[in-house]
PAKOL-578631 format. One record per residue: residue in three letters; y, z, x of N, C-alpha, C, CB in turn. Coordinates in nm, 3 decimals. Atoms other than C-alpha are relative to their C-alpha. Last residue first. Glycine has a CB too. Layout:
REM residues N
+--------+---------+---------+---------+---------+---------+---------+---------+---------+---------+---------+---------+---------+
! residu !  nnorth !     nup !   neast ! canorth !    caup !  caeast !  cnorth !     cup !   ceast ! cbnorth !    cbup !  cbeast !
+--------+---------+---------+---------+---------+---------+---------+---------+---------+---------+---------+---------+---------+
!    ALA !       Y !       Z !       X !       Y !       Z !       X !       Y !       Z !       X !       Y !       Z !       X !
...
+--------+---------+---------+---------+---------+---------+---------+---------+---------+---------+---------+---------+---------+
This chain:
REM residues 122
+--------+---------+---------+---------+---------+---------+---------+---------+---------+---------+---------+---------+---------+
! residu !  nnorth !     nup !   neast ! canorth !    caup !  caeast !  cnorth !     cup !   ceast ! cbnorth !    cbup !  cbeast !
+--------+---------+---------+---------+---------+---------+---------+---------+---------+---------+---------+---------+---------+
!    UNK !   0.087 !  -0.081 !   0.012 ! -10.475 !   6.153 !  19.423 !  -0.022 !   0.101 !   0.037 !  -0.062 !  -0.029 !   0.016 !
!    UNK !   0.055 !  -0.100 !  -0.100 ! -10.184 !   6.001 !  19.376 !  -0.094 !   0.073 !  -0.046 !   0.089 !   0.087 !   0.052 !
!    UNK !   0.182 !  -0.064 !   0.002 ! -10.119 !   5.626 !  19.218 !   0.070 !   0.137 !   0.104 !  -0.179 !  -0.148 !   0.114 !
!    UNK !   0.037 !  -0.005 !  -0.101 !  -9.714 !   5.646 !  19.104 !  -0.121 !   0.023 !   0.037 !   0.056 !   0.055 !   0.039 !
!    UNK !   0.122 !   0.130 !  -0.020 !  -9.661 !   5.482 !  18.758 !  -0.008 !  -0.001 !   0.164 !   0.059 !  -0.190 !  -0.073 !
!    UNK !   0.125 !  -0.053 !   0.117 !  -9.516 !   5.855 !  18.607 !  -0.076 !  -0.124 !   0.084 !   0.029 !  -0.017 !  -0.226 !
!    UNK !   0.129 !   0.064 !  -0.095 !  -9.286 !   5.877 !  18.926 !  -0.134 !   0.022 !  -0.097 !  -0.026 !   0.098 !   0.174 !
!    UNK !   0.067 !   0.028 !   0.100 !  -8.905 !   5.856 !  18.819 !  -0.144 !  -0.030 !   0.040 !   0.063 !  -0.099 !  -0.066 !
!    UNK !   0.065 !   0.075 !   0.042 !  -8.691 !   6.037 !  19.055 !  -0.143 !  -0.032 !  -0.111 !  -0.001 !  -0.018 !   0.086 !
!    UNK !  -0.074 !   0.085 !   0.155 !  -8.473 !   6.297 !  18.939 !  -0.071 !  -0.196 !   0.018 !   0.267 !  -0.001 !   0.022 !
!    UNK !  -0.085 !  -0.041 !   0.168 !  -8.541 !   6.536 !  19.265 !   0.026 !  -0.160 !  -0.075 !   0.207 !   0.099 !   0.030 !
!    UNK !   0.085 !   0.114 !   0.118 !  -8.770 !   6.324 !  19.539 !   0.048 !   0.042 !  -0.146 !  -0.200 !   0.018 !   0.001 !
!    UNK !  -0.026 !   0.105 !  -0.004 !  -8.479 !   6.472 !  19.811 !  -0.103 !  -0.080 !  -0.105 !   0.004 !  -0.030 !   0.134 !
!    UNK !  -0.123 !   0.006 !   0.065 !  -8.498 !   6.784 !  19.680 !   0.059 !  -0.148 !   0.023 !   0.094 !   0.115 !   0.054 !
!    UNK !   0.004 !  -0.027 !   0.147 !  -8.861 !   6.760 !  19.700 !   0.145 !  -0.009 !  -0.014 !  -0.069 !   0.146 !  -0.053 !
!    UNK !  -0.006 !   0.121 !   0.045 !  -8.941 !   6.646 !  20.083 !   0.092 !   0.018 !  -0.168 !  -0.169 !  -0.061 !   0.000 !
!    UNK !  -0.139 !  -0.012 !  -0.042 !  -8.985 !   6.992 !  20.210 !   0.102 !  -0.088 !  -0.051 !   0.007 !  -0.013 !   0.129 !
!    UNK !  -0.049 !  -0.120 !  -0.030 !  -9.354 !   6.887 !  20.205 !   0.128 !   0.047 !   0.057 !  -0.072 !   0.036 !   0.061 !
!    UNK !  -0.169 !  -0.046 !  -0.016 !  -9.404 !   6.589 !  20.120 !   0.078 !   0.079 !   0.001 !   0.060 !  -0.024 !  -0.049 !
!    UNK !  -0.100 !  -0.139 !  -0.008 !  -9.709 !   6.472 !  20.258 !   0.110 !  -0.001 !  -0.051 !   0.038 !   0.046 !   0.122 !
!    UNK !  -0.097 !   0.011 !  -0.083 !  -9.932 !   6.169 !  20.134 !   0.106 !   0.137 !  -0.013 !   0.063 !  -0.139 !  -0.029 !
!    UNK !   0.004 !  -0.081 !  -0.125 ! -10.303 !   6.228 !  20.055 !   0.138 !  -0.033 !   0.057 !  -0.128 !  -0.038 !   0.105 !
!    UNK !   0.125 !  -0.063 !  -0.041 ! -10.308 !   5.907 !  19.831 !   0.015 !   0.116 !   0.119 !  -0.095 !  -0.118 !   0.049 !
!    UNK !  -0.082 !  -0.123 !  -0.076 !  -9.926 !   5.795 !  19.780 !  -0.178 !   0.055 !   0.016 !   0.156 !   0.127 !  -0.120 !
!    UNK !   0.114 !  -0.054 !  -0.020 !  -9.994 !   5.432 !  19.647 !   0.047 !   0.117 !   0.124 !  -0.116 !  -0.121 !   0.038 !
!    UNK !   0.051 !  -0.049 !  -0.161 !  -9.666 !   5.307 !  19.540 !  -0.132 !   0.106 !   0.019 !   0.138 !   0.088 !   0.075 !
!    UNK !   0.106 !   0.074 !  -0.086 !  -9.652 !   5.110 !  19.211 !  -0.045 !   0.008 !   0.149 !   0.032 !  -0.117 !  -0.007 !
!    UNK !   0.088 !   0.042 !   0.121 !  -9.312 !   5.258 !  19.143 !  -0.089 !  -0.108 !   0.069 !   0.092 !  -0.063 !  -0.140 !
!    UNK !   0.148 !  -0.019 !  -0.083 !  -9.152 !   5.446 !  19.432 !  -0.080 !  -0.025 !  -0.097 !  -0.042 !   0.145 !   0.069 !
!    UNK !   0.029 !   0.071 !   0.063 !  -8.804 !   5.254 !  19.452 !  -0.142 !   0.041 !   0.015 !   0.050 !  -0.117 !   0.022 !
!    UNK !   0.083 !   0.047 !  -0.061 !  -8.566 !   5.482 !  19.619 !  -0.142 !  -0.001 !  -0.123 !  -0.004 !   0.084 !   0.141 !
!    UNK !  -0.051 !   0.209 !   0.056 !  -8.250 !   5.587 !  19.440 !  -0.159 !  -0.084 !   0.082 !   0.242 !  -0.100 !   0.143 !
!    UNK !  -0.071 !  -0.010 !   0.096 !  -8.282 !   5.947 !  19.694 !   0.001 !  -0.149 !  -0.073 !   0.127 !   0.057 !   0.046 !
!    UNK !   0.058 !   0.114 !   0.067 !  -8.608 !   5.958 !  19.932 !   0.120 !  -0.058 !  -0.158 !  -0.179 !   0.067 !  -0.051 !
!    UNK !  -0.106 !   0.049 !   0.088 !  -8.487 !   6.136 !  20.187 !  -0.047 !  -0.113 !  -0.057 !   0.128 !  -0.025 !   0.064 !
!    UNK !  -0.012 !   0.129 !   0.036 !  -8.792 !   6.255 !  20.425 !   0.086 !  -0.022 !  -0.110 !  -0.119 !  -0.051 !  -0.024 !
!    UNK !  -0.100 !  -0.007 !  -0.051 !  -8.849 !   6.598 !  20.534 !   0.115 !  -0.121 !  -0.024 !  -0.040 !   0.022 !   0.117 !
!    UNK !  -0.101 !  -0.147 !   0.041 !  -9.183 !   6.583 !  20.525 !   0.157 !  -0.038 !   0.042 !  -0.056 !   0.168 !   0.111 !
!    UNK !  -0.206 !  -0.016 !   0.077 !  -9.244 !   6.205 !  20.457 !   0.048 !   0.157 !  -0.033 !   0.023 !  -0.093 !  -0.209 !
!    UNK !  -0.079 !  -0.191 !  -0.048 !  -9.604 !   6.230 !  20.666 !   0.150 !  -0.083 !  -0.059 !   0.006 !   0.083 !   0.265 !
!    UNK !  -0.168 !  -0.016 !  -0.083 !  -9.798 !   5.907 !  20.511 !   0.058 !   0.117 !   0.036 !   0.116 !  -0.046 !  -0.081 !
!    UNK !  -0.028 !  -0.068 !  -0.145 ! -10.151 !   5.952 !  20.446 !   0.106 !   0.015 !   0.038 !  -0.045 !  -0.053 !   0.102 !
!    UNK !   0.101 !  -0.077 !  -0.042 ! -10.162 !   5.663 !  20.211 !   0.016 !   0.115 !   0.093 !  -0.080 !  -0.079 !   0.048 !
!    UNK !  -0.051 !  -0.071 !  -0.059 !  -9.796 !   5.511 !  20.162 !  -0.163 !   0.129 !   0.003 !   0.160 !   0.028 !  -0.073 !
!    UNK !   0.100 !  -0.080 !  -0.081 !  -9.930 !   5.168 !  20.116 !   0.011 !   0.112 !   0.056 !  -0.035 !  -0.052 !   0.086 !
!    UNK !  -0.008 !  -0.053 !  -0.102 !  -9.591 !   4.992 !  19.893 !  -0.167 !   0.064 !   0.055 !   0.117 !   0.098 !  -0.026 !
!    UNK !   0.173 !   0.066 !  -0.019 !  -9.682 !   4.833 !  19.553 !  -0.018 !   0.069 !   0.146 !  -0.024 !  -0.220 !   0.009 !
!    UNK !   0.080 !   0.061 !   0.145 !  -9.252 !   4.881 !  19.497 !  -0.133 !  -0.044 !   0.048 !   0.081 !  -0.146 !  -0.083 !
!    UNK !   0.113 !  -0.015 !  -0.031 !  -9.103 !   5.047 !  19.784 !  -0.118 !  -0.041 !  -0.051 !  -0.004 !   0.086 !   0.007 !
!    UNK !   0.105 !   0.061 !   0.090 !  -8.769 !   4.939 !  19.786 !  -0.187 !  -0.010 !   0.031 !   0.057 !  -0.146 !  -0.008 !
!    UNK !   0.104 !   0.149 !  -0.026 !  -8.529 !   5.119 !  19.970 !  -0.123 !  -0.006 !  -0.108 !  -0.087 !   0.004 !   0.177 !
!    UNK !  -0.060 !   0.101 !   0.061 !  -8.222 !   5.348 !  19.801 !  -0.115 !  -0.126 !  -0.004 !   0.138 !  -0.032 !   0.080 !
!    UNK !  -0.096 !   0.056 !   0.153 !  -8.278 !   5.600 !  20.008 !   0.036 !  -0.094 !  -0.022 !   0.111 !   0.039 !  -0.035 !
!    UNK !   0.082 !   0.176 !   0.043 !  -8.537 !   5.571 !  20.304 !   0.072 !   0.037 !  -0.151 !  -0.249 !  -0.029 !   0.002 !
!    UNK !  -0.082 !   0.039 !   0.083 !  -8.389 !   5.786 !  20.560 !  -0.052 !  -0.119 !  -0.071 !   0.117 !  -0.017 !   0.060 !
!    UNK !  -0.066 !   0.092 !   0.046 !  -8.631 !   5.947 !  20.772 !   0.048 !  -0.023 !  -0.114 !  -0.043 !  -0.071 !   0.019 !
!    UNK !  -0.078 !  -0.024 !   0.016 !  -8.738 !   6.329 !  20.834 !   0.074 !  -0.217 !   0.006 !   0.024 !   0.141 !   0.096 !
!    UNK !  -0.082 !  -0.134 !  -0.009 !  -9.061 !   6.257 !  20.862 !   0.123 !   0.021 !   0.040 !  -0.051 !   0.079 !   0.070 !
!    UNK !  -0.132 !   0.019 !   0.090 !  -9.194 !   5.908 !  20.783 !   0.107 !   0.139 !   0.056 !  -0.049 !   0.013 !  -0.200 !
!    UNK !  -0.056 !  -0.119 !   0.041 !  -9.498 !   5.898 !  20.983 !   0.169 !  -0.076 !  -0.014 !  -0.032 !   0.146 !   0.126 !
!    UNK !  -0.140 !   0.019 !  -0.075 !  -9.714 !   5.613 !  20.880 !   0.082 !   0.118 !   0.054 !   0.092 !  -0.066 !  -0.091 !
!    UNK !  -0.011 !  -0.130 !  -0.068 ! -10.065 !   5.737 !  20.760 !   0.112 !  -0.054 !   0.101 !  -0.154 !   0.065 !   0.071 !
!    UNK !   0.157 !  -0.044 !   0.028 ! -10.101 !   5.376 !  20.545 !   0.049 !   0.095 !   0.194 !  -0.180 !  -0.197 !  -0.023 !
!    UNK !  -0.089 !  -0.097 !  -0.083 !  -9.693 !   5.199 !  20.585 !  -0.143 !   0.165 !  -0.006 !   0.211 !   0.032 !  -0.117 !
!    UNK !   0.116 !  -0.098 !  -0.002 !  -9.852 !   4.890 !  20.456 !   0.070 !   0.097 !   0.078 !  -0.148 !  -0.049 !   0.064 !
!    UNK !   0.013 !   0.011 !  -0.133 !  -9.581 !   4.670 !  20.284 !  -0.118 !   0.138 !   0.029 !   0.163 !   0.008 !   0.077 !
!    UNK !   0.134 !   0.074 !  -0.052 !  -9.598 !   4.580 !  19.960 !  -0.005 !  -0.001 !   0.148 !  -0.010 !  -0.156 !  -0.049 !
!    UNK !   0.064 !   0.002 !   0.117 !  -9.203 !   4.618 !  19.910 !  -0.139 !  -0.054 !   0.030 !   0.076 !  -0.079 !  -0.101 !
!    UNK !   0.129 !  -0.046 !  -0.076 !  -9.058 !   4.777 !  20.210 !  -0.105 !  -0.027 !  -0.116 !   0.004 !   0.173 !   0.057 !
!    UNK !   0.093 !   0.056 !   0.097 !  -8.731 !   4.614 !  20.143 !  -0.126 !   0.010 !   0.043 !   0.025 !  -0.131 !  -0.033 !
!    UNK !   0.106 !   0.063 !  -0.029 !  -8.462 !   4.856 !  20.301 !  -0.115 !  -0.016 !  -0.095 !  -0.036 !   0.051 !   0.099 !
!    UNK !   0.004 !   0.147 !   0.094 !  -8.169 !   4.999 !  20.104 !  -0.085 !  -0.124 !   0.091 !   0.190 !  -0.065 !  -0.032 !
!    UNK !  -0.069 !  -0.019 !   0.093 !  -8.181 !   5.317 !  20.391 !   0.035 !  -0.133 !  -0.086 !   0.101 !   0.067 !   0.051 !
!    UNK !   0.067 !   0.162 !   0.047 !  -8.475 !   5.256 !  20.658 !   0.105 !  -0.036 !  -0.173 !  -0.248 !   0.024 !  -0.045 !
!    UNK !  -0.061 !   0.087 !   0.111 !  -8.297 !   5.485 !  20.903 !  -0.059 !  -0.174 !  -0.084 !   0.136 !  -0.024 !   0.074 !
!    UNK !  -0.054 !   0.095 !   0.035 !  -8.523 !   5.643 !  21.104 !   0.071 !  -0.013 !  -0.117 !  -0.070 !  -0.070 !   0.008 !
!    UNK !  -0.160 !  -0.005 !  -0.030 !  -8.596 !   5.978 !  21.175 !   0.119 !  -0.123 !   0.002 !   0.006 !   0.049 !   0.134 !
!    UNK !  -0.099 !  -0.143 !   0.028 !  -8.943 !   5.970 !  21.249 !   0.172 !  -0.044 !   0.007 !  -0.036 !   0.137 !   0.149 !
!    UNK !  -0.166 !   0.031 !   0.036 !  -9.050 !   5.569 !  21.191 !   0.062 !   0.187 !  -0.022 !   0.017 !  -0.126 !  -0.201 !
!    UNK !  -0.120 !  -0.103 !  -0.021 !  -9.364 !   5.612 !  21.408 !   0.149 !  -0.025 !  -0.052 !   0.016 !   0.016 !   0.146 !
!    UNK !  -0.132 !   0.009 !  -0.058 !  -9.616 !   5.340 !  21.292 !   0.062 !   0.148 !   0.004 !   0.092 !  -0.102 !  -0.085 !
!    UNK !   0.041 !  -0.119 !  -0.116 ! -10.006 !   5.444 !  21.155 !   0.129 !  -0.040 !   0.100 !  -0.189 !  -0.022 !   0.091 !
!    UNK !   0.109 !  -0.079 !   0.024 !  -9.987 !   5.120 !  20.923 !   0.047 !   0.101 !   0.136 !  -0.163 !  -0.089 !  -0.001 !
!    UNK !  -0.006 !  -0.085 !  -0.011 !  -9.666 !   4.929 !  20.918 !  -0.077 !   0.154 !   0.045 !   0.032 !  -0.029 !  -0.061 !
!    UNK !   0.151 !  -0.102 !  -0.022 !  -9.815 !   4.637 !  20.843 !   0.112 !   0.083 !   0.089 !  -0.189 !  -0.079 !   0.104 !
!    UNK !   0.014 !  -0.033 !  -0.116 !  -9.496 !   4.422 !  20.667 !  -0.152 !   0.116 !   0.027 !   0.148 !   0.056 !   0.033 !
!    UNK !   0.160 !   0.031 !  -0.028 !  -9.564 !   4.281 !  20.318 !  -0.021 !   0.018 !   0.134 !  -0.053 !  -0.149 !  -0.036 !
!    UNK !   0.044 !   0.039 !   0.088 !  -9.148 !   4.328 !  20.275 !  -0.153 !  -0.085 !   0.049 !   0.113 !  -0.066 !  -0.064 !
!    UNK !   0.165 !   0.025 !  -0.044 !  -9.021 !   4.409 !  20.593 !  -0.119 !   0.044 !  -0.083 !  -0.031 !   0.072 !   0.130 !
!    UNK !   0.102 !   0.018 !   0.071 !  -8.663 !   4.323 !  20.498 !  -0.097 !  -0.008 !   0.085 !   0.007 !  -0.096 !  -0.080 !
!    UNK !   0.116 !   0.088 !  -0.077 !  -8.423 !   4.557 !  20.662 !  -0.080 !  -0.094 !  -0.078 !  -0.105 !   0.090 !   0.063 !
!    UNK !   0.018 !   0.129 !   0.016 !  -8.103 !   4.688 !  20.487 !  -0.065 !  -0.147 !   0.045 !   0.072 !  -0.005 !   0.001 !
!    UNK !  -0.125 !   0.015 !   0.130 !  -8.078 !   4.968 !  20.714 !   0.007 !  -0.170 !  -0.033 !   0.192 !   0.065 !   0.068 !
!    UNK !   0.120 !   0.151 !   0.129 !  -8.400 !   4.899 !  20.965 !   0.118 !   0.046 !  -0.119 !  -0.271 !   0.060 !  -0.079 !
!    UNK !  -0.075 !   0.025 !   0.099 !  -8.178 !   5.149 !  21.268 !  -0.051 !  -0.123 !  -0.067 !   0.131 !  -0.005 !   0.040 !
!    UNK !  -0.057 !   0.155 !   0.020 !  -8.437 !   5.302 !  21.458 !   0.084 !   0.018 !  -0.114 !  -0.119 !  -0.126 !  -0.032 !
!    UNK !  -0.124 !  -0.002 !   0.025 !  -8.526 !   5.692 !  21.507 !   0.124 !  -0.158 !   0.008 !   0.026 !   0.111 !   0.097 !
!    UNK !  -0.018 !  -0.137 !   0.017 !  -8.883 !   5.681 !  21.626 !   0.224 !  -0.088 !   0.004 !  -0.105 !   0.148 !   0.177 !
!    UNK !  -0.116 !   0.020 !   0.060 !  -9.003 !   5.336 !  21.585 !   0.126 !   0.130 !  -0.036 !  -0.051 !  -0.062 !  -0.116 !
!    UNK !  -0.090 !  -0.091 !  -0.023 !  -9.310 !   5.333 !  21.788 !   0.136 !  -0.013 !  -0.021 !  -0.013 !   0.029 !   0.103 !
!    UNK !  -0.131 !  -0.019 !  -0.111 !  -9.511 !   5.079 !  21.678 !   0.077 !   0.112 !  -0.008 !   0.106 !  -0.106 !  -0.009 !
!    UNK !  -0.040 !  -0.107 !  -0.094 !  -9.856 !   5.183 !  21.557 !   0.111 !  -0.029 !   0.098 !  -0.115 !   0.037 !   0.077 !
!    UNK !   0.087 !  -0.147 !   0.028 !  -9.853 !   4.862 !  21.271 !  -0.065 !   0.111 !   0.168 !  -0.177 !  -0.072 !  -0.104 !
!    UNK !   0.002 !  -0.158 !  -0.091 !  -9.616 !   4.666 !  21.363 !  -0.073 !   0.104 !   0.018 !   0.077 !   0.072 !  -0.023 !
!    UNK !   0.088 !  -0.048 !  -0.011 !  -9.778 !   4.282 !  21.222 !   0.068 !   0.130 !   0.116 !  -0.110 !  -0.106 !   0.028 !
!    UNK !   0.060 !  -0.028 !  -0.167 !  -9.458 !   4.158 !  21.077 !  -0.106 !   0.059 !   0.047 !   0.073 !   0.072 !   0.073 !
!    UNK !   0.114 !   0.012 !  -0.116 !  -9.507 !   4.057 !  20.719 !  -0.021 !  -0.020 !   0.130 !  -0.058 !  -0.068 !  -0.017 !
!    UNK !   0.082 !  -0.029 !   0.139 !  -9.116 !   4.009 !  20.586 !  -0.189 !  -0.015 !   0.117 !   0.048 !  -0.186 !  -0.181 !
!    UNK !   0.030 !   0.127 !   0.073 !  -8.935 !   4.020 !  20.956 !  -0.089 !   0.041 !  -0.132 !  -0.084 !  -0.110 !   0.104 !
!    UNK !   0.035 !  -0.092 !   0.149 !  -8.862 !   4.317 !  21.225 !   0.054 !  -0.150 !  -0.066 !   0.116 !   0.194 !  -0.051 !
!    UNK !   0.126 !  -0.102 !   0.065 !  -9.002 !   4.155 !  21.543 !   0.036 !   0.045 !  -0.137 !  -0.028 !   0.148 !   0.093 !
!    UNK !   0.161 !   0.048 !   0.022 !  -8.788 !   3.844 !  21.571 !  -0.084 !   0.098 !  -0.055 !  -0.074 !  -0.040 !   0.133 !
!    UNK !   0.011 !   0.040 !   0.125 !  -8.457 !   4.097 !  21.528 !  -0.102 !  -0.134 !  -0.024 !   0.141 !  -0.024 !  -0.043 !
!    UNK !  -0.097 !   0.144 !  -0.017 !  -8.555 !   4.224 !  21.881 !   0.006 !  -0.007 !  -0.176 !  -0.097 !  -0.178 !   0.104 !
!    UNK !   0.026 !   0.072 !   0.126 !  -8.704 !   4.600 !  21.908 !   0.122 !  -0.097 !  -0.014 !  -0.015 !   0.103 !  -0.130 !
!    UNK !   0.059 !   0.145 !   0.047 !  -8.726 !   4.677 !  22.227 !  -0.029 !  -0.099 !  -0.104 !  -0.078 !  -0.002 !   0.020 !
!    UNK !  -0.086 !   0.100 !  -0.092 !  -8.464 !   4.960 !  22.270 !  -0.070 !  -0.118 !  -0.004 !   0.022 !   0.043 !   0.153 !
!    UNK !  -0.138 !   0.066 !   0.033 !  -8.595 !   5.129 !  21.922 !   0.040 !  -0.116 !   0.124 !   0.128 !   0.132 !  -0.009 !
!    UNK !  -0.081 !  -0.126 !  -0.029 !  -8.972 !   5.157 !  22.126 !   0.166 !  -0.085 !  -0.086 !   0.006 !   0.049 !   0.223 !
!    UNK !  -0.154 !   0.049 !  -0.008 !  -9.206 !   4.886 !  22.034 !   0.070 !   0.138 !   0.002 !   0.056 !  -0.104 !  -0.139 !
!    UNK !  -0.130 !  -0.139 !   0.003 !  -9.569 !   5.021 !  22.152 !   0.091 !  -0.070 !   0.010 !   0.016 !   0.126 !   0.119 !
!    UNK !  -0.114 !  -0.029 !  -0.010 !  -9.849 !   4.781 !  22.019 !   0.077 !   0.084 !   0.026 !   0.023 !  -0.017 !  -0.049 !
+--------+---------+---------+---------+---------+---------+---------+---------+---------+---------+---------+---------+---------+
């Protein structure tokens, strides 16, 4: 499946959607409910996911570099192997989030102040 920002319709963006491998670079997904969605291997570079509900979403190996995830609900999401370089995570809920092999390079300032005691990281 290849979805570009221009091809995305409201029907494509919904809870439990299968958007694996989708190209959603620069997409405006602010306040969107993608809880339980499969976004594995999706490209969300520079996407606006601020205040989005990504609870229990599969973001395994997704590219989220430069994405705005401020205020996003990532509770229980799988971010194993995801690229979060330069992403903004201010106020994001990272509880119970799987972060095995996740790349946070240069995202340090954006993660600063987050409580990550219950985050799983190998």
